[in-house]
C-alpha positions as CSV (number, residue, x, y, z in Angstrom):
1,X,-5.7,10.7,-2.4
2,X,-2.6,8.1,-2.7
3,X,-4.1,7.4,-5.9
4,X,-3.5,10.5,-7.6
5,X,0.0,10.8,-6.1
6,X,0.8,7.5,-7.7
7,X,-1.1,8.4,-11.3
8,X,1.2,11.4,-11.5
9,X,4.7,9.5,-10.3
10,X,4.3,6.6,-12.9
11,X,3.1,9.1,-15.9
12,X,6.5,11.4,-15.2
13,X,8.3,7.8,-14.6
14,X,7.0,6.5,-18.1
15,X,8.6,10.1,-19.9
16,X,5.2,11.2,-21.2
17,X,4.9,14.6,-22.5
18,X,1.9,16.3,-24.2
19,X,-0.7,15.5,-21.3
20,X,-4.4,16.0,-22.1
21,X,-4.7,17.6,-18.5
22,X,-3.2,19.8,-16.1
23,X,-0.2,18.3,-13.5
24,X,-1.1,19.6,-10.1
25,X,0.9,22.5,-8.6
26,X,3.4,21.8,-5.9
27,X,1.9,19.8,-2.8
28,X,-1.8,19.5,-4.5
29,X,-3.3,16.4,-5.6
30,X,-5.1,15.8,-8.9
31,X,-9.1,16.0,-8.9
32,X,-11.2,13.4,-9.1
33,X,-12.2,14.7,-12.7
34,X,-8.9,14.7,-14.3
35,X,-8.3,10.9,-12.3
36,X,-11.4,9.9,-14.1
37,X,-10.3,11.0,-17.6
38,X,-6.9,9.4,-17.0
39,X,-8.6,6.2,-16.3
40,X,-11.1,6.4,-18.8
41,X,-8.7,7.2,-21.9
42,X,-7.1,3.4,-21.6
43,X,-4.0,5.5,-22.5
44,X,-2.3,3.1,-20.3
45,X,-3.7,-0.5,-21.4
46,X,-3.1,-3.4,-19.2
47,X,0.2,-4.9,-20.4
48,X,1.0,-7.7,-17.6
49,X,0.0,-10.1,-15.2
50,X,1.9,-10.1,-11.6
51,X,2.7,-12.1,-8.9
52,X,1.7,-10.8,-5.0
53,X,5.0,-11.5,-2.3
54,X,4.5,-10.4,1.3
55,X,7.8,-11.1,2.8
56,X,9.1,-10.6,6.7
57,X,12.1,-8.7,8.1
58,X,12.6,-9.6,11.8
59,X,14.9,-7.5,13.6
60,X,15.7,-6.1,17.7
61,X,15.6,-2.8,18.4
62,X,16.2,-1.8,21.9
63,X,16.5,-5.4,23.1
64,X,12.9,-5.8,21.5
65,X,11.7,-8.1,18.5
66,X,10.1,-6.3,15.7
67,X,9.2,-7.6,12.0
68,X,8.6,-5.0,9.3
69,X,6.3,-6.6,6.6
70,X,7.0,-5.8,3.1
71,X,4.1,-6.6,0.1
72,X,5.7,-6.5,-3.3
73,X,3.8,-6.9,-6.5
74,X,6.3,-7.9,-10.1
75,X,4.8,-7.9,-13.0
76,X,5.8,-10.6,-15.4
77,X,6.5,-8.1,-18.3
78,X,7.9,-5.2,-16.3
79,X,8.4,-1.8,-18.0
80,X,11.7,-0.6,-18.5
81,X,13.0,3.0,-18.3
82,X,16.9,3.1,-19.5
83,X,16.9,-0.3,-19.2
84,X,16.4,-0.3,-15.8
85,X,12.7,-1.4,-14.3
86,X,10.4,1.1,-12.9
87,X,9.6,0.9,-8.9
88,X,7.1,2.6,-7.3
89,X,7.2,2.2,-3.0
90,X,4.7,3.4,-0.8
91,X,4.0,3.9,2.3
92,X,0.3,4.9,3.8
93,X,-0.2,7.8,6.2
94,X,-2.7,6.9,8.9
95,X,-2.9,3.5,8.9
96,X,0.4,2.1,7.0
97,X,-1.3,-1.5,6.9
98,X,-0.4,-1.7,3.4
99,X,-3.2,-3.9,1.7
100,X,-5.2,-0.7,1.3
101,X,-2.6,-0.3,-2.1
102,X,-3.9,-3.4,-3.4
103,X,-7.8,-3.5,-2.3
104,X,-9.9,-0.1,-2.0
105,X,-12.6,0.1,0.8
106,X,-14.7,-0.5,-1.9
107,X,-13.4,-3.8,-2.8
108,X,-11.9,-2.9,-6.3
109,X,-8.3,-3.2,-7.1
110,X,-6.2,-0.2,-5.7
111,X,-3.4,1.4,-6.8
112,X,-0.3,-1.0,-6.6
113,X,-2.5,-3.6,-9.4
114,X,-3.5,-0.9,-11.5
115,X,0.4,-0.1,-11.6
116,X,1.6,-4.0,-11.8
117,X,-0.9,-4.7,-14.8
118,X,0.7,-1.8,-16.5
119,X,4.1,-3.1,-15.6
120,X,5.2,-1.2,-12.8
121,X,7.4,-3.1,-9.6
122,X,5.1,-2.0,-6.4
123,X,6.7,-2.1,-3.2
124,X,4.5,-1.3,-0.2
125,X,6.2,-0.7,3.3
126,X,3.6,-1.1,6.5
127,X,4.2,0.6,9.8
128,X,5.7,-1.7,12.7
129,X,2.5,-2.9,14.7
130,X,-0.2,-2.5,12.3
131,X,0.1,-5.9,10.0
132,X,-2.1,-8.5,12.3
133,X,-0.3,-11.6,12.0
134,X,-3.1,-13.4,13.5
135,X,-5.3,-12.9,11.1
136,X,-7.4,-15.7,9.7
137,X,-6.8,-14.8,6.2
138,X,-2.9,-14.2,6.6
139,X,-3.8,-10.7,5.2
140,X,-2.7,-8.5,7.8
141,X,-6.1,-7.3,8.5
142,X,-7.7,-6.1,11.6
143,X,-11.1,-6.6,10.0
144,X,-12.2,-9.8,12.4
145,X,-10.9,-8.0,15.4
146,X,-13.1,-5.7,17.9
147,X,-12.2,-2.2,17.6
148,X,-11.7,-1.9,21.3
149,X,-9.5,-5.0,21.2
150,X,-6.9,-3.6,18.5
151,X,-3.9,-3.4,19.9
152,X,-0.2,-2.8,17.6
153,X,1.4,-6.8,17.2
154,X,5.5,-5.7,16.9
155,X,6.4,-9.5,15.9
156,X,5.5,-12.4,13.9
157,X,6.8,-14.1,17.1
158,X,3.5,-13.2,19.3
159,X,1.4,-16.0,18.8
160,X,-2.1,-14.6,20.9
161,X,-3.8,-11.3,20.9
162,X,-3.0,-9.0,23.5
163,X,-5.0,-10.1,27.1
164,X,-8.3,-8.1,27.6
165,X,-6.7,-6.9,31.2
166,X,-3.2,-5.1,29.9
167,X,-6.0,-3.1,27.2
168,X,-7.3,0.6,28.7
169,X,-9.2,2.5,26.8
170,X,-10.2,5.9,27.4
171,X,-12.3,8.4,26.4
172,X,-10.6,11.9,26.1
173,X,-12.3,14.9,28.2
174,X,-12.5,18.3,26.8
């Protein structure tokens, strides 16, 4: 669902007119067939390599420390519109981990890479607490942590996972 919105945004940002497919109605999404046609058409070929950066913004709120994670893909040859770079900022509903924009669950390039390779700067803001600062690959992934042991890490200063005694799991009753 995220890729269709991004594709529509970039196509509109690029000033494209005369589309070979119809734009979806307000609050609708682009269908799979239209996405396949756009990707197969090569109308938007790769034009640039890119660099990826992960930055941390540390702040305090209500006396508690927090860290905001920002993932940025910057093309080496940016697309310009009226002399300015085209920038797409995304946040994920649901997990809001941010790296799903980089790589899909099928381990394919995500929409952020697709855009960056076409000259569009992409910025992903993660939800505070969703980034795993203790991940072995430094990519924020929770994949190596058992589902029942996952607890938010709100700051990069936290050096260990939450103790099992601090985690209470309950099965909801209907």
